[in-house]
C-alpha positions, 0 to 999 in steps of 0.5 A: 121524364121516364123512370127507368127503374120503374120500367125495369120492375114492369118487365121483371113482373111480367117475366115472373108472371109468364114463368108462373103461368107456363109452370102451371099449364099442365094442370094440378097445383104450382111448381114443376110438372110431376116426373114420370113414374118409374117402370115397375120391376120385372116379375121374378121368373125363378120357380118357388115350387118344384113341379112345372107344367110348362104348357100352362107355366104354373108351378105346383107343390106336388105332382098330383096336383099338377096332373089334377089341373093338366089338360091333354098335351101338357108337359109336367117337369119335376125337379129332383126330390123325393115325392111321397105320392100316389099317382093317378093320371085321370085319363089325361094324355100328359107327359110327366118326366123328370128334368133329364130322363137321359141322366142316371143321377137325375133319375135316381134323385127324382123319387116317387115313393108310395110310403109302403102303401097303395100303388105308386102310379096308376093308370086305369081311365083309357089313357093312350100312349101319349100318356107318358111317365118318363125318368123317375125312380118308382119305389116302396109301392104295395099295389091295388086290390083288383075289384073286391079281391083281397090280394094286391097287384101292381105295386109300383105301377098298376095299368087297366084298360089303358095304354101309356108309355113307361119309359127310362124309369127305375121301378124298384123295391115294390112288393104285392101279395098277388102279381106284378110286383113292379108293373101289373098290366091287365084288361084291354091294354096296349102300353109301351114298357120301354128302356126301364130298369125293373129291379128288387120287386116282389110278388107273392104269386106271379110276376115279380117284376111285371105280370100281364094278364087278361087280353092285354098285349103290351110292347116290353123292349129295351128293359133290364130285369134284375133281382126280381122274385116271385113266389110261384111263377115268372121272377121277371116276367109273367104272361097269362094265357090270354095275354101276349107281349110284343116287340116295338114293331108290333111282332108278337113273341113267340109263346112257350112255357120256357121261351127257348130263343134267348141268348146268354151274355155273361150272367145275363140272358137277353131275350127280345132286347130285354136283359134278365139277371138274378130273377127267381121264382118257386120260392127262390129258385132260378129254375126254368121260367124264372126270367120269363114265364108264359102260361100256354 
């Protein structure tokens, strides 16, 4: 006579063995298979440093560090703040700009400060007009000694044998013992100086705002020259005898010692789409040539 209870035990035992074997079929130890790993958290994209090379998506603590690693065509965007630096573009045709060069508040808050020494921004290595400096306040520079001469040139920006684009900046409170308190342009150079405010710079000799010398031929258009001072000639702009200045179309300015074709607008003088006011020379005089002085 069969024992139903014994048969029930056999069936239960077979079921248990089956369940055990199927639970272990994934390999490894017994029990349930290990759950799939949770996906890794998404890396944060919040920048922790204020200078961003957009093309390489790298962040830096200083502007010069970003320039050092940049390649031609890169764009470097700088967050508001004061950067105590002296910049050199190192021959690279890159864009270095503030977050919004069209916003005066951003321009005023994004400051490159020379700390009372040297030139704030230098272009010396054949940069073309693709090398762009845009949307900064550039201040407190004291210039570069040209060759072995002791006088200093180009407190805010020094350009020699290069042709960068300088646009929508405020260049202020830079001082030199020779020429080009705000900007010095020398050698063989055709930079674009467009839509900047150049104010309260001084040069002990010539070009309190800007000095153009040698055979340089920059485009200078749409700028505001205000309250710059030269101890000798050209409080706003000084142009040497072999140098020239062009409009945006490439047309040279007519050269004369005291340019005759400017127009008056209130207390400002408009000349080739640049606005001049409060510039002085000859130890503080507002005599002829104080805004633009050309050596002929």
